[in-house]
DONU-446562 format. One line per 2 residues: number of its first residue (from 1); their letters; for each residue y, x, z of C-alpha. Coordinates in nm, 2 decimals, padded with zeros to 4 digits. Layout:
NUM> A> Y:X:Z | ...
***
This chain:
1> MS> -01.42:-05.82:-08.66 | -01.45:-05.50:-08.47
3> YE> -01.48:-05.67:-08.13 | -01.64:-05.97:-07.97
5> SN> -01.38:-06.24:-07.91 | -01.35:-06.51:-07.65
7> PI> -01.11:-06.80:-07.58 | -00.84:-06.57:-07.42
9> LD> -00.86:-06.32:-07.70 | -00.85:-06.60:-07.96
11> KL> -00.49:-06.68:-07.84 | -00.36:-06.33:-07.91
13> PK> -00.11:-06.31:-08.20 | -00.22:-06.11:-08.51
15> HL> 00.02:-05.82:-08.44 | -00.15:-05.75:-08.11
17> KQ> -00.50:-05.77:-08.26 | -00.41:-05.48:-08.49
19> FI> -00.43:-05.24:-08.19 | -00.78:-05.35:-08.09
21> KP> -01.07:-05.11:-08.18 | -01.44:-05.12:-08.11
23> QN> -01.56:-04.96:-07.79 | -01.85:-04.78:-07.96
25> YE> -02.05:-04.77:-07.64 | -02.33:-04.56:-07.80
27> EY> -02.08:-04.27:-07.84 | -02.06:-04.21:-07.46
29> TA> -02.28:-03.90:-07.38 | -02.49:-03.84:-07.07
31> ID> -02.21:-03.60:-06.96 | -01.96:-03.89:-06.99
33> QA> -02.18:-04.11:-06.78 | -02.22:-03.84:-06.52
35> VW> -01.84:-03.80:-06.50 | -01.80:-04.18:-06.46
37> RY> -02.07:-04.18:-06.19 | -01.92:-03.89:-06.00
39> VM> -01.56:-04.03:-06.00 | -01.67:-04.38:-05.91
41> RK> -01.90:-04.27:-05.62 | -01.63:-04.05:-05.48
43> NV> -01.37:-04.32:-05.54 | -01.56:-04.60:-05.37
45> DY> -01.66:-04.38:-05.08 | -01.30:-04.27:-05.02
47> LS> -01.10:-04.57:-05.15 | -01.30:-04.81:-04.93
49> KV> -01.10:-04.65:-04.65 | -00.75:-04.61:-04.81
51> AH> -00.73:-04.87:-05.09 | -00.61:-05.23:-05.05
53> SS> -00.90:-05.46:-04.97 | -00.87:-05.62:-05.31
55> YV> -01.00:-05.30:-05.47 | -01.35:-05.30:-05.33
57> DG> -01.38:-05.69:-05.36 | -01.25:-05.66:-05.72
59> LK> -01.51:-05.41:-05.82 | -01.78:-05.67:-05.73
61> KT> -01.59:-05.96:-05.90 | -01.52:-05.77:-06.22
63> GI> -01.88:-05.64:-06.25 | -01.79:-05.27:-06.27
65> SI> -02.09:-05.06:-06.20 | -02.07:-04.73:-06.02
67> DH> -02.36:-04.58:-06.22 | -02.27:-04.68:-06.58
69> IP> -01.95:-04.68:-06.78 | -01.85:-05.05:-06.82
71> NM> -01.94:-05.23:-07.14 | -01.64:-05.43:-07.26
73> YG> -01.85:-05.73:-07.35 | -02.00:-05.74:-07.01
75> MN> -01.66:-05.70:-06.84 | -01.52:-05.99:-07.05
77> RI> -01.80:-06.22:-06.94 | -01.70:-06.17:-06.58
79> LK> -01.32:-06.13:-06.63 | -01.30:-06.47:-06.80
81> EI> -01.40:-06.63:-06.46 | -01.06:-06.51:-06.33
83> GW> -00.87:-06.60:-06.65 | -00.85:-06.25:-06.80
85> AA> -01.00:-06.05:-07.08 | -01.02:-05.68:-07.18
87> VA> -00.99:-05.50:-07.51 | -01.04:-05.14:-07.62
89> VD> -00.76:-04.94:-07.78 | -00.70:-04.58:-07.90
91> GF> -00.52:-04.41:-07.61 | -00.15:-04.50:-07.56
93> IP> 00.00:-04.79:-07.75 | 00.37:-04.87:-07.77
95> PS> 00.50:-05.00:-07.43 | 00.62:-05.33:-07.56
97> AF> 00.27:-05.41:-07.71 | 00.10:-05.30:-07.39
99> ME> 00.32:-05.54:-07.19 | 00.27:-05.82:-07.44
101> FQ> -00.10:-05.79:-07.40 | -00.05:-05.83:-07.02
103> AY> 00.16:-06.15:-07.09 | -00.15:-06.30:-07.25
105> NV> -00.37:-06.20:-06.95 | -00.54:-05.92:-07.15
107> LV> -00.62:-05.58:-07.00 | -00.58:-05.30:-07.24
109> IA> -00.85:-05.03:-07.19 | -00.84:-04.69:-07.36
111> SD> -01.21:-04.66:-07.42 | -01.23:-04.28:-07.43
113> IR> -01.33:-04.10:-07.11 | -01.18:-03.78:-06.97
115> QL> -01.36:-03.45:-07.02 | -01.55:-03.29:-06.73
117> EN> -01.28:-03.02:-06.71 | -01.02:-03.30:-06.63
119> IE> -01.24:-03.49:-06.39 | -00.97:-03.52:-06.12
121> YT> -00.67:-03.63:-06.34 | -00.58:-03.67:-06.70
123> PA> -00.24:-03.78:-06.85 | -00.44:-03.97:-07.11
125> PD> -00.52:-04.33:-07.05 | -00.90:-04.35:-07.02
127> II> -01.17:-04.59:-06.92 | -01.18:-04.46:-06.57
129> HE> -00.81:-04.52:-06.53 | -00.81:-04.86:-06.70
131> GA> -01.15:-05.00:-06.61 | -01.19:-04.86:-06.26
133> GH> -00.82:-04.86:-06.18 | -00.66:-05.18:-06.32
135> AP> -00.95:-05.42:-06.35 | -01.06:-05.45:-05.99
137> II> -00.71:-05.53:-05.85 | -00.65:-05.82:-06.10
139> AN> -00.91:-06.01:-05.91 | -00.63:-06.07:-05.65
141> PE> -00.45:-06.38:-05.78 | -00.10:-06.29:-05.65
143> YA> -00.13:-05.95:-05.82 | -00.27:-06.09:-06.14
145> EY> 00.02:-06.32:-06.17 | 00.26:-06.03:-06.11
147> LR> 00.09:-05.84:-06.39 | 00.11:-06.13:-06.63
149> RF> 00.48:-06.20:-06.55 | 00.56:-05.83:-06.58
151> GE> 00.41:-05.83:-06.93 | 00.61:-06.14:-07.02
153> IG> 00.94:-05.99:-06.91 | 00.86:-05.63:-07.00
155> CK> 00.79:-05.71:-07.37 | 01.14:-05.86:-07.40
157> AI> 01.30:-05.53:-07.27 | 01.51:-05.36:-07.53
159> SS> 01.42:-05.00:-07.61 | 01.63:-04.72:-07.75
161> AK> 01.54:-04.51:-08.06 | 01.48:-04.22:-07.82
163> DY> 01.22:-04.42:-07.63 | 00.99:-04.43:-07.93
165> EL> 01.03:-04.05:-07.98 | 00.92:-04.00:-07.62
167> YN> 00.63:-04.24:-07.66 | 00.50:-04.04:-07.95
169> AV> 00.54:-03.71:-07.76 | 00.35:-03.84:-07.46
171> RH> 00.08:-03.98:-07.68 | 00.05:-03.64:-07.86
173> LS> 00.02:-03.45:-07.52 | -00.25:-03.69:-07.40
175> II> -00.45:-03.64:-07.72 | -00.44:-03.26:-07.73
177> KE> -00.50:-03.23:-07.35 | -00.82:-03.43:-07.39
179> AH> -00.93:-03.26:-07.71 | -01.19:-02.99:-07.64
181> GT> -01.07:-02.64:-07.71 | -00.69:-02.70:-07.75
183> PQ> -00.51:-02.37:-07.68 | -00.32:-02.37:-07.35
185> SE> -00.01:-02.25:-07.55 | -00.01:-02.57:-07.75
187> IE> -00.04:-02.79:-07.44 | 00.25:-02.60:-07.28
189> EA> 00.46:-02.64:-07.59 | 00.39:-03.02:-07.59
191> EK> 00.48:-03.04:-07.22 | 00.81:-02.86:-07.28
193> HI> 00.89:-03.09:-07.56 | 00.85:-03.39:-07.33
195> EH> 01.06:-03.22:-07.06 | 01.34:-03.16:-07.32
197> LQ> 01.33:-03.52:-07.44 | 01.34:-03.66:-07.08
199> EN> 01.64:-03.44:-07.00 | 01.82:-03.57:-07.31
201> MG> 01.75:-03.94:-07.31 | 02.11:-04.05:-07.24
203> EP> 02.17:-04.37:-07.06 | 01.83:-04.53:-06.99
205> SE> 01.73:-04.83:-07.19 | 01.59:-05.15:-07.04
207> MA> 01.25:-05.04:-07.15 | 01.29:-04.71:-06.98
209> LI> 01.40:-04.88:-06.65 | 01.12:-05.14:-06.65
211> RN> 00.87:-04.87:-06.74 | 00.98:-04.69:-06.42
213> LH> 00.91:-05.01:-06.23 | 00.57:-05.03:-06.39
215> WW> 00.49:-04.67:-06.30 | 00.59:-04.71:-05.93
217> TV> 00.40:-05.03:-05.89 | 00.11:-05.10:-06.14
219> EY> 00.03:-04.73:-06.18 | 00.14:-04.55:-05.86
221> GL> 00.20:-04.83:-05.61 | 00.13:-04.83:-05.24
223> IG> 00.12:-05.15:-05.02 | 00.16:-05.21:-04.65
225> TV> 00.40:-05.01:-04.43 | 00.55:-04.67:-04.48
227> DN> 00.35:-04.54:-04.18 | 00.02:-04.71:-04.29
229> PK> 00.01:-04.76:-04.66 | -00.28:-04.86:-04.88
231> IY> -00.34:-04.78:-05.25 | -00.32:-05.04:-05.52
233> GA> -00.18:-04.85:-05.82 | -00.43:-04.78:-06.10
235> GL> -00.31:-04.42:-06.15 | -00.40:-04.34:-05.79
237> LS> -00.72:-04.55:-05.78 | -00.85:-04.36:-06.08
239> SI> -00.75:-04.01:-05.98 | -00.97:-03.85:-05.72
241> GE> -00.72:-03.57:-05.68 | -00.40:-03.78:-05.64
243> ST> -00.56:-04.06:-05.43 | -00.62:-03.79:-05.16
245> WC> -00.29:-03.61:-05.21 | -00.08:-03.92:-05.19
247> MT> -00.20:-04.00:-04.84 | -00.07:-03.67:-04.70
249> DK> 00.27:-03.60:-04.55 | 00.36:-03.39:-04.86
251> VK> 00.42:-03.71:-05.05 | 00.73:-03.90:-04.93
253> KI> 00.68:-04.28:-04.88 | 00.98:-04.50:-04.96
255> PY> 01.01:-04.88:-04.90 | 00.99:-05.05:-05.25
257> SI> 01.31:-05.19:-05.39 | 01.49:-05.23:-05.73
259> EA> 01.59:-04.86:-05.68 | 01.25:-04.77:-05.82
261> AH> 01.38:-04.88:-06.17 | 01.62:-04.58:-06.15
263> TE> 01.37:-04.33:-06.03 | 01.23:-04.11:-06.31
265> FD> 00.87:-03.99:-06.32 | 00.69:-03.70:-06.47
267> IT> 00.35:-03.78:-06.62 | 00.24:-03.42:-06.62
269> KP> 00.27:-03.35:-06.25 | 00.16:-03.51:-05.92
271> QP> 00.42:-03.75:-05.78 | 00.65:-03.61:-05.51
273> QL> 00.73:-03.96:-05.37 | 00.58:-04.31:-05.38
275> FV> 00.71:-04.66:-05.31 | 00.55:-04.90:-05.06
277> TP> 00.57:-05.27:-05.11 | 00.50:-05.49:-04.80
279> DF> 00.29:-05.73:-05.01 | 00.22:-05.83:-05.37
281> AF> 00.46:-06.13:-05.35 | 00.75:-05.88:-05.29
283> LS> 00.67:-05.71:-05.63 | 00.74:-06.04:-05.81
285> QV> 01.07:-06.08:-05.61 | 01.19:-05.73:-05.72
287> LE> 01.08:-05.80:-06.08 | 01.29:-06.12:-06.09
289> DF> 01.59:-05.93:-05.95 | 01.55:-05.67:-06.22
291> AN> 01.50:-05.94:-06.49 | 01.84:-06.08:-06.38
293> TM> 02.00:-05.76:-06.50 | 01.83:-05.76:-06.84
295> AV> 02.00:-05.88:-07.16 | 01.73:-06.15:-07.20
297> RT> 01.91:-06.33:-06.91 | 02.27:-06.19:-06.94
299> GG> 02.32:-06.19:-07.32 | 02.69:-06.11:-07.40
301> LS> 02.85:-05.81:-07.57 | 02.63:-05.56:-07.38
303> GV> 02.32:-05.74:-07.50 | 02.42:-05.71:-07.87
305> KK> 02.51:-05.34:-07.82 | 02.17:-05.27:-07.66
307> LI> 02.01:-05.43:-07.97 | 02.23:-05.22:-08.21
309> NS> 02.14:-04.90:-08.01 | 01.76:-04.99:-08.04
311> KA> 01.77:-04.97:-08.42 | 01.47:-05.22:-08.40
313> LG> 01.39:-05.58:-08.45 | 01.56:-05.80:-08.19
315> TI> 01.69:-06.15:-08.12 | 02.01:-06.30:-07.98
317> EL> 02.02:-06.66:-07.87 | 02.34:-06.86:-07.87
319> ST> 02.45:-07.13:-07.63 | 02.34:-07.39:-07.87
321> GL> 01.98:-07.25:-07.87 | 02.01:-07.11:-08.22
323> QI> 01.82:-06.78:-08.23 | 01.90:-06.50:-08.48
325> SG> 01.63:-06.23:-08.53 | 01.68:-05.91:-08.73
327> EF> 01.80:-05.56:-08.69 | 02.15:-05.58:-08.55
329> SN> 02.39:-05.33:-08.70 | 02.75:-05.43:-08.60
331> VI> 02.95:-05.63:-08.35 | 03.32:-05.70:-08.36
333> EN> 03.46:-05.75:-08.01 | 03.78:-05.89:-07.86
335> DG> 03.87:-05.89:-07.49 | 03.52:-05.77:-07.39
337> KP> 03.35:-06.05:-07.58 | 03.16:-06.05:-07.91
339> IY> 03.35:-06.24:-08.18 | 03.13:-06.15:-08.48
341> IQ> 02.77:-06.02:-08.51 | 02.60:-05.87:-08.81
343> TT> 02.24:-05.78:-08.90 | 02.11:-05.56:-09.18
345> GG> 01.80:-05.65:-09.39 | 01.57:-05.95:-09.35
347> TA> 01.69:-06.19:-09.08 | 01.54:-06.52:-08.97
349> LA> 01.70:-06.81:-08.78 | 01.50:-07.02:-08.53
351> YR> 01.54:-07.28:-08.26 | 01.30:-07.28:-07.96
353> EK> 01.10:-07.00:-08.11 | 01.04:-07.20:-08.43
355> EL> 01.19:-07.08:-08.76 | 01.44:-07.32:-08.92
357> VG> 01.33:-07.45:-09.26 | 01.52:-07.26:-09.53
359> HS> 01.62:-06.97:-09.30 | 01.35:-06.72:-09.33
361> IA> 01.38:-06.35:-09.41 | 01.35:-06.44:-09.78
363> HH> 01.66:-06.66:-09.75 | 01.85:-06.39:-09.55
365> AD> 01.71:-06.08:-09.71 | 02.03:-05.88:-09.70
367> GF> 02.13:-05.96:-09.35 | 02.33:-06.22:-09.16
369> GS> 02.68:-06.24:-09.01 | 02.85:-06.50:-08.81
371> PI> 03.15:-06.56:-08.58 | 03.08:-06.63:-08.21
373> GK> 03.31:-06.82:-07.98 | 03.57:-07.09:-07.98
375> LK> 03.83:-07.20:-08.24 | 04.18:-07.08:-08.18
377> GI> 04.41:-07.34:-08.01 | 04.13:-07.60:-07.96
379> NI> 03.99:-07.64:-07.61 | 03.66:-07.80:-07.71
381> AI> 03.40:-07.57:-07.86 | 03.23:-07.68:-08.19
383> ED> 02.90:-07.72:-08.02 | 03.05:-07.97:-07.77
385> MG> 03.21:-08.18:-08.04 | 03.07:-08.53:-08.10
387> PR> 03.07:-08.68:-08.45 | 03.42:-08.83:-08.40
389> DL> 03.56:-08.49:-08.28 | 03.41:-08.31:-08.58
391> KA> 03.56:-08.57:-08.82 | 03.90:-08.54:-08.65
393> YK> 03.90:-08.16:-08.69 | 03.77:-08.20:-09.05
395> IY> 03.45:-08.02:-08.97 | 03.27:-08.26:-09.20
397> EG> 03.05:-08.26:-09.52 | 03.26:-08.22:-09.84
399> EQ> 03.58:-08.10:-09.65 | 03.75:-07.78:-09.76
401> IA> 03.85:-07.62:-09.44 | 03.99:-07.30:-09.28
403> LE> 03.85:-07.23:-08.93 | 04.02:-06.96:-08.73
405> FE> 03.84:-06.83:-08.42 | 03.98:-06.67:-08.11
407> GG> 03.99:-06.30:-08.19 | 04.10:-06.34:-08.55
409> IK> 03.78:-06.43:-08.75 | 03.86:-06.67:-09.03
411> VE> 03.61:-06.89:-09.22 | 03.75:-07.06:-09.53
413> GT> 03.53:-07.27:-09.76 | 03.38:-07.62:-09.84
415> II> 03.14:-07.76:-09.59 | 02.81:-07.87:-09.75
417> TG> 02.61:-07.97:-09.45 | 02.53:-07.91:-09.08
419> TR> 02.21:-07.86:-08.89 | 02.16:-08.01:-08.55
421> NL> 01.92:-07.93:-08.26 | 01.71:-08.19:-08.07
423> MG> 02.00:-08.26:-07.84 | 02.22:-08.36:-08.13
425> KI> 02.44:-08.05:-08.10 | 02.54:-07.89:-08.43
427> IL> 02.39:-07.54:-08.45 | 02.46:-07.43:-08.81
429> IT> 02.72:-07.51:-09.07 | 02.66:-07.43:-09.44
431> FE> 02.96:-07.36:-09.67 | 03.01:-07.29:-10.04
433> NC> 03.29:-07.09:-10.20 | 03.33:-06.93:-09.86
435> TV> 03.54:-06.63:-09.75 | 03.51:-06.48:-09.41
437> TH> 03.76:-06.22:-09.29 | 03.87:-06.04:-08.98
439> ND> 04.24:-05.92:-09.02 | 04.23:-05.74:-09.35
441> QV> 03.85:-05.68:-09.35 | 03.64:-05.91:-09.58
443> LF> 03.31:-05.99:-09.41 | 03.18:-06.25:-09.67
445> QP> 03.27:-06.33:-10.02 | 03.21:-06.65:-10.23
447> EW> 03.01:-06.47:-10.50 | 02.75:-06.38:-10.23
449> GL> 02.63:-06.74:-10.24 | 02.61:-07.00:-09.96
451> YH> 02.75:-06.90:-09.62 | 02.56:-07.02:-09.31
453> MA> 02.77:-07.01:-09.00 | 02.59:-07.00:-08.67
455> VG> 02.75:-07.23:-08.40 | 02.77:-07.09:-08.05
457> QN> 03.04:-07.03:-07.80 | 02.84:-06.75:-07.62
459> IV> 02.54:-06.52:-07.66 | 02.32:-06.63:-07.37
461> SA> 02.03:-06.40:-07.44 | 01.94:-06.08:-07.63
463> YN> 01.59:-05.93:-07.64 | 01.33:-05.72:-07.82
465> GP> 01.13:-05.87:-08.10 | 01.16:-06.19:-08.31
467> AD> 01.21:-06.55:-08.18 | 00.93:-06.68:-08.41
469> LN> 00.64:-06.42:-08.44 | 00.55:-06.57:-08.78
471> SF> 00.90:-06.49:-08.93 | 00.83:-06.12:-08.98
473> NL> 00.54:-05.90:-09.09 | 00.46:-05.73:-08.76
475> MS> 00.13:-05.58:-08.89 | 00.30:-05.25:-08.97
477> HQ> 00.19:-05.04:-08.67 | 00.08:-04.70:-08.78
479> IT> -00.07:-04.46:-08.53 | 00.09:-04.12:-08.60
481> ES> -00.23:-03.94:-08.47 | -00.56:-04.06:-08.34
483> TI> -00.77:-03.93:-08.05 | -00.94:-03.61:-08.16
485> KS> -01.31:-03.62:-08.17 | -01.40:-03.25:-08.16
487> KK> -01.70:-03.13:-08.36 | -01.96:-03.03:-08.11
489> DE> -02.14:-02.69:-08.14 | -02.51:-02.65:-08.07
491> KR> -02.44:-02.52:-07.72 | -02.25:-02.84:-07.62
493> LQ> -02.52:-03.06:-07.78 | -02.78:-02.86:-07.57
495> LE> -02.59:-02.93:-07.25 | -02.57:-03.30:-07.34
497> RY> -02.95:-03.30:-07.38 | -03.00:-03.15:-07.04
499> YE> -02.78:-03.42:-06.88 | -02.96:-03.69:-07.07
501> QI> -03.30:-03.57:-06.96 | -03.20:-03.58:-06.59
503> RH> -03.03:-03.92:-06.64 | -03.35:-04.05:-06.80
505> FR> -03.55:-03.91:-06.51 | -03.33:-04.07:-06.24
507> EG> -03.33:-04.41:-06.42 | -03.71:-04.40:-06.46
509> KN> -03.71:-04.38:-06.84 | -03.90:-04.05:-06.85
511> TT> -04.04:-03.92:-06.52 | -04.25:-03.65:-06.68
513> IS> -03.95:-03.42:-06.73 | -03.96:-03.10:-06.52
515> RN> -03.63:-03.09:-06.33 | -03.70:-02.73:-06.24
517> KV> -03.74:-02.63:-06.60 | -03.41:-02.80:-06.68
519> FQ> -03.24:-02.63:-06.39 | -03.37:-02.28:-06.50
521> AL> -03.25:-02.34:-06.86 | -02.92:-02.47:-06.73
523> KK> -02.87:-02.16:-06.51 | -02.94:-01.94:-06.81
525> DH> -02.76:-02.12:-07.09 | -02.47:-02.29:-06.89
527> PK> -02.41:-02.10:-06.57 | -02.06:-02.25:-06.52
529> DW> -02.17:-02.61:-06.53 | -02.16:-02.76:-06.17
531> LL> -02.20:-03.14:-06.21 | -02.56:-03.14:-06.33
533> PV> -02.68:-02.91:-06.05 | -02.52:-03.16:-05.81
535> EL> -02.72:-03.44:-05.97 | -03.03:-03.22:-05.95
537> YE> -02.96:-03.16:-05.58 | -02.95:-03.53:-05.52
539> LA> -03.29:-03.58:-05.68 | -03.44:-03.28:-05.48
541> KQ> -03.30:-03.43:-05.17 | -03.45:-03.77:-05.24
543> DN> -03.79:-03.60:-05.29 | -03.74:-03.39:-04.98
545> NL> -03.80:-03.08:-05.19 | -03.64:-02.82:-04.95
547> EF> -03.71:-02.52:-05.16 | -03.56:-02.67:-05.48
549> QQ> -03.26:-02.79:-05.27 | -03.20:-02.44:-05.14
551> EI> -03.22:-02.28:-05.49 | -02.97:-02.53:-05.62
553> LE> -02.73:-02.47:-05.33 | -02.74:-02.09:-05.38
555> HL> -02.66:-02.14:-05.75 | -02.37:-02.38:-05.66
557> EQ> -02.23:-02.12:-05.42 | -02.23:-01.86:-05.70
559> IK> -02.04:-02.10:-05.92 | -01.78:-02.15:-05.64
561> RD> -01.74:-01.78:-05.61 | -01.69:-01.74:-05.99
563> NP> -01.46:-02.05:-06.02 | -01.30:-02.14:-05.69
565> KV> -01.11:-02.43:-05.86 | -01.42:-02.64:-05.87
567> GH> -01.53:-02.55:-05.51 | -01.39:-02.87:-05.35
569> LI> -01.55:-03.09:-05.63 | -01.89:-02.93:-05.56
571> DD> -01.85:-02.97:-05.19 | -01.74:-03.34:-05.23
573> GL> -02.04:-03.41:-05.46 | -02.28:-03.26:-05.21
575> QL> -02.13:-03.45:-04.92 | -02.16:-03.77:-05.12
577> VD> -02.53:-03.70:-05.17 | -02.59:-03.62:-04.80
579> TA> -02.39:-03.92:-04.68 | -02.56:-04.16:-04.92
581> LV> -02.91:-04.05:-04.82 | -02.83:-04.06:-04.45
583> S> -02.69:-04.42:-04.48
***
């Protein structure tokens, strides 16, 4: 196994475990560690003033260090105390899988870390975003329950075929943007492609809407009042650029409501507006209001149509509790109600999330079709008929019968048997020599074998994924492209060695290293690098070496003149050093 398990991870279904990858802690370079340290020191200094109180408390509770990138094993030892766990994955994973992990109280952490060039913000999920953004806040029990419940509801949301195309495009952009040396033209092309997809998505799917809710709460949420908000969203907590920007008047603050589900976002740009929730409990209230609009709770004709549009594995549940899982391809409707549903390919039938014996995808390899609704001219639905009613209407073993449903579906054949649920209601009737028609259209012929007719007056629920996880082979996830590990040239390896020497000096592993020699070599070989000089300045300040401090400051001023974009990063780094040593 590529990761160390624990009781929470043991409960994960196999199809989620396929996304987990080893963290490979030894692959983090000294530059990576320096990036983590810089962002975390700046974050803790600034966020202690503007973040929700749960953030700083949570850093301590989840064992996240300011000086070292967190080790997943160490995090898990501490997270289990609050009933959670963490796993490493390769960048973005499909939204439904991401949310399903949350439903199992598992935090998904992209184990890569942003490049120094993207220190303020990256569209790619990375360990700063996940580890330093999401993990601390889940120490708050109310918020942790919101996150779990969000995952539980979110993984049932129905996607559209276009959603998956957009997911792949966003994943591609995040990979190339973090890959060292990607031409700017390629990045711009990928951004334009995402823009084009976003403008042509059509009517948003449930997954698109709930993803908006996720973005404006879990990722970019503010809490408190519009006039005095605090940060709790992981995207803001992990972005030293946006956490400052979002507190200015340039970002509009809006009271949080279900409207957030219909507010689009652009992952490539800072957000022009943010939503403010009064407290964490209100997040759960809005989530429940949104869930009430989803097909998982409303079912009906629109639910089936959403599943057909998704072109993916989904489930409908009938009023008897019978669950039909497969790829839905057709629905016949009458007076705004579904009267016949049809799947294509392997289909499984279940009751209470457990597959019915004899109704696996092997038994229904070519799809499944069934009428829905009441019989014509009979007030009582089949599911509400007791044994005497069924006998009176000749719905009985051995009877040759013609059933006509409201809407014109006819089922003619000999009844072999019926299947009942725990409450004694009949949920399935099996026929031989059966013909099913709608007007002149033949839907099932006797030579196709036994006909299994689902019993149900209404479709009460429709949702993404199968009823019984064991009914289908869900181990088919294929990542279209993996995070690019660029081959490092000698110059890059040299810079990593300089960072490592200074890190070892600071941590007391090797105090014989001449910092001055490293600095002179850095100036000569890597004149644009600014983060290591800031770390050297910190050490010179600790030693009260005024001459060395001055030399470093002059060099940093030159870097600021040559590259004004990093000026504020240098100034912030120096200010952190000065403040830390004064306090």
